[in-house]
C-alpha positions in Angstrom: 13.0 116.7 43.4 15.9 119.0 42.5 15.5 122.2 40.5 14.8 121.5 36.9 13.4 118.0 37.5 9.8 118.9 36.9 9.6 115.8 34.6 9.8 113.5 37.7 6.9 112.6 39.9 7.8 110.7 43.1 5.7 108.3 45.1 8.6 107.3 47.3 11.6 109.4 48.4 14.1 106.9 47.1 13.0 107.6 43.5 14.9 110.9 43.5 18.2 108.9 44.0 17.7 107.2 40.7 18.7 110.4 38.9 21.5 113.0 39.3 20.4 116.4 40.6 21.2 117.9 37.2 19.6 115.2 35.1 17.6 116.3 32.1 15.0 114.7 29.9 16.6 115.3 26.5 14.9 115.0 23.1 17.7 113.5 21.0 15.7 112.7 17.8 12.3 113.5 16.3 10.3 113.3 13.1 8.6 109.9 13.4 5.0 108.7 13.3 5.2 106.0 16.0 8.6 105.3 17.4 8.9 101.8 19.0 11.2 99.0 19.9 14.4 100.7 21.0 17.5 98.4 21.4 21.0 99.4 22.4 23.9 98.0 20.4 26.9 98.2 22.7 29.5 97.2 20.1 28.7 100.2 17.9 27.4 102.5 20.6 24.1 103.1 18.8 20.4 102.9 19.5 18.2 101.3 16.9 14.5 101.7 16.9 11.4 101.2 14.8 9.2 103.9 13.1 6.4 101.5 12.3 3.9 103.5 10.1 6.9 104.9 8.1 8.0 101.3 7.5 11.6 101.9 8.5 14.1 101.3 11.2 16.4 104.1 12.4 19.7 104.3 14.2 21.1 107.0 16.4 24.5 107.5 17.9 26.3 110.4 19.6 28.9 110.5 16.8 26.7 110.0 13.7 23.4 111.3 14.8 20.2 110.0 13.2 20.4 107.6 10.2 18.1 105.2 8.4 19.1 101.6 9.3 16.6 99.7 7.1 13.8 100.7 4.8 11.4 99.1 4.1 11.4 97.3 7.4 8.3 95.1 7.2 6.9 97.5 9.8 9.1 96.1 12.5 8.1 96.7 16.1 10.0 95.3 19.1 13.7 94.5 19.0 16.2 92.9 21.3 19.6 91.2 21.0 20.4 87.5 21.3 23.5 86.1 23.0 25.7 86.5 19.9 24.8 90.2 19.5 22.4 89.6 16.6 19.2 91.6 16.5 15.9 89.7 17.0 12.9 91.6 15.7 9.1 91.4 15.6 7.7 92.3 12.2 4.1 93.4 11.9 4.2 93.5 8.1 5.9 90.2 7.8 3.9 88.7 10.7 7.1 87.0 11.9 10.1 87.0 14.2 13.4 87.6 12.3 17.1 87.7 13.0 19.7 90.3 11.7 23.2 89.2 12.2 26.1 91.5 13.0 27.3 91.0 9.5 24.0 92.2 8.1 22.6 88.7 7.3 18.9 88.3 7.6 16.7 85.3 8.3 13.1 84.6 9.4 12.8 82.5 12.5 9.1 82.1 13.1 6.0 82.7 11.0 3.4 80.1 12.2 2.1 78.2 15.2 0.5 74.8 14.4 0.3 75.7 10.8 -1.5 79.0 11.4 0.1 82.3 10.6 1.0 84.5 13.6 -1.0 87.6 14.2 1.7 90.4 14.4 4.6 89.7 16.7 5.0 92.7 19.0 7.8 92.5 21.5 10.6 90.0 22.2 13.2 88.9 24.8 15.9 86.3 24.7 16.6 84.1 27.7 20.2 83.1 28.6 19.6 79.6 27.1 19.0 81.2 23.7 15.3 80.7 23.7 13.2 83.5 22.2 10.0 84.6 23.9 7.6 86.9 22.2 4.1 88.4 22.3 1.6 88.2 19.5 -1.3 90.7 19.8 -3.3 91.8 16.7 -2.2 95.4 16.4 -0.5 94.8 13.1 -3.6 93.2 11.5 -6.5 95.2 12.8 -5.7 98.2 10.5 -3.1 99.3 7.9 -1.6 101.8 10.2 1.0 99.5 11.8 0.8 96.6 9.5 -1.4 95.0 6.9 -5.1 94.5 7.7 -6.0 90.8 7.8 -8.0 88.3 9.8 -6.4 86.4 12.6 -5.8 82.7 11.6 -5.2 81.8 15.3 -8.2 83.6 16.7 -6.5 84.5 20.0 -3.5 86.6 21.3 -0.8 84.4 22.9 2.7 84.5 24.2 5.2 82.1 22.6 8.6 80.5 23.2 10.8 79.7 20.2 13.2 76.8 21.1 16.8 77.5 20.0 17.5 73.8 19.2 14.3 72.5 17.7 13.0 75.8 16.4 9.6 74.8 17.6 7.1 77.6 18.5 5.2 76.7 21.6 2.5 78.7 23.6 3.6 79.6 27.1 0.6 81.9 28.0 -2.9 82.0 26.4 -4.9 84.0 29.0 -3.9 87.5 28.0 -6.2 89.9 26.2 -3.5 91.7 24.2 0.0 90.7 25.5 2.5 93.4 24.8 5.9 94.2 26.3 7.8 91.6 28.3 11.0 91.2 30.3 12.7 88.7 32.5 13.7 89.4 36.1 17.5 89.5 36.5 17.7 85.8 37.6 15.1 84.8 35.0 12.8 83.2 37.5 10.0 85.6 36.6 8.7 86.8 33.3 6.8 90.1 33.4 4.2 90.7 30.6 2.2 93.8 30.0 -1.5 93.4 28.9 -2.6 96.4 26.9 -6.1 95.1 26.2 -7.7 98.5 27.1 -6.0 100.0 24.1 -7.9 98.8 21.1 -5.4 100.0 18.5 -4.9 103.1 16.3 -8.3 104.7 15.7 -10.2 102.2 17.9 -10.0 104.1 21.2 -10.1 102.5 24.6 -12.3 99.9 26.4 -12.1 100.4 30.1 -13.5 96.9 30.8 -10.4 95.3 29.4 -7.0 94.7 31.1 -4.4 97.4 31.5 -1.8 95.7 33.8 1.6 94.1 34.1 1.7 90.5 35.4 4.5 88.5 36.9 4.6 84.8 35.9 6.7 82.2 37.5 9.2 80.6 35.1 9.3 76.8 35.6 12.1 74.6 34.4 13.4 77.5 32.3 10.7 76.9 29.6 7.2 77.0 31.1 5.1 79.7 32.9 3.2 79.0 36.1 1.7 81.1 38.9 0.7 84.6 37.8 0.1 87.8 39.9 -0.6 91.4 38.9 2.3 93.7 39.7 0.9 96.9 38.4 -2.5 98.3 37.3 -1.8 101.3 35.0 -4.9 103.3 33.9 -2.8 104.9 31.1 -2.2 101.4 29.6 1.2 99.7 29.9 3.1 99.0 26.7 6.8 98.2 26.8 8.9 97.4 29.9 12.5 96.9 31.1 14.1 95.6 34.3 17.2 97.0 36.0 19.9 95.0 37.7 18.2 95.3 41.1 14.9 94.0 39.8 12.9 97.3 39.5 10.4 97.5 36.6 10.4 100.4 34.2 7.1 100.4 32.4 6.1 102.7 29.5 2.6 104.1 29.5 0.6 106.9 27.9 1.8 109.5 30.4 5.5 108.5 30.6 7.5 105.8 32.4 6.4 104.2 35.6 8.8 102.6 38.0 7.6 99.7 40.2 9.2 97.3 42.7 8.8 93.6 42.0 6.1 93.4 44.8 4.0 96.0 43.1 4.8 99.3 44.8 5.1 102.3 42.5 8.1 104.4 43.3 7.5 107.2 40.8 7.1 108.3 37.2 9.1 110.0 34.5 6.6 112.4 32.8 7.1 112.6 29.1 5.4 115.2 26.8 4.4 112.5 24.3 2.7 109.1 24.5 5.4 106.6 25.4 5.6 103.3 23.5 8.7 101.6 24.7 12.1 102.1 26.4 15.5 100.5 26.9 18.7 101.1 28.9 21.9 101.8 27.0 25.0 103.9 26.8 28.5 102.8 27.9 27.4 102.0 31.5 23.9 100.8 30.5 22.5 103.5 32.7 21.1 105.9 30.1 17.3 105.4 29.7 16.2 105.8 26.0 12.4 106.4 25.6 10.5 105.9 22.4 7.6 108.3 22.5 5.4 108.8 19.5 7.3 111.2 17.3 10.5 111.4 19.3 13.3 109.6 21.1 14.2 111.0 24.6 17.2 110.2 26.8 17.7 110.4 30.5 20.8 109.6 32.6 20.0 107.4 35.6 21.9 105.8 38.5 20.4 102.4 37.6 21.8 99.8 35.1 19.6 97.9 32.8 19.6 94.1 32.4 20.8 93.8 28.9 21.4 91.1 26.3 24.1 90.1 25.6 
């Protein structure tokens, strides 16, 4: 690594080429309890993200700095954009998936599956056909820290697809312990899903017998999931993840951001001084990596470009 790149740990020599020699891990905002769900809004050149326990969503831009975007926020967690540029959000407090239009309009898209209330939708992606795929672990209902304590009506933690035409919520995966971050491969033939089962939630510690991996699942006919394989075992527990245009996985974990090839080779890590929750690519060229890490947001210029929506 070049001088001043002590925050990079390389497992493969090509990892260094993902960053300029003078790249710096920059703390651009701080003062949060648990920063999560960053999403880049290209039209306004701003980053939005959740501060879950503070029950607010924030925005940051180079020009305007840090601002409150929404408070209260129903303890929103993960966010993404749909094909119109509207923001799709997972709400722990509301136990729902919602949509915020570019004009500020708000609507709830999903609250139940087969008449049973969702646990606490966590992270979300939108496929090119407009379908919304989201994970539903219990982190928002096991305590009042990230949501509102309540029993699970479903009794399991599943991954769902919301059909854009029928608005039907269907299960696409039911064999995860605690499904968390997710992202499609660039050609949408694979859906990557993190299982953070080892992390029991705020104040509950860890259970080493439970999963802490990222799996790749085959997408069949654009709407179902098939064969599954483990891409990465991460002892520090995977949380959120993003994919760049060449198919590399960027996975958030307790010690930073791990970079993997689609066939499961770790290329290196970005070491972050706080526990990392999630990340996204943004900036004018979609090459700036924004990292939500506990009390702060960090930014790092890369030579990669994220797969973004829209």
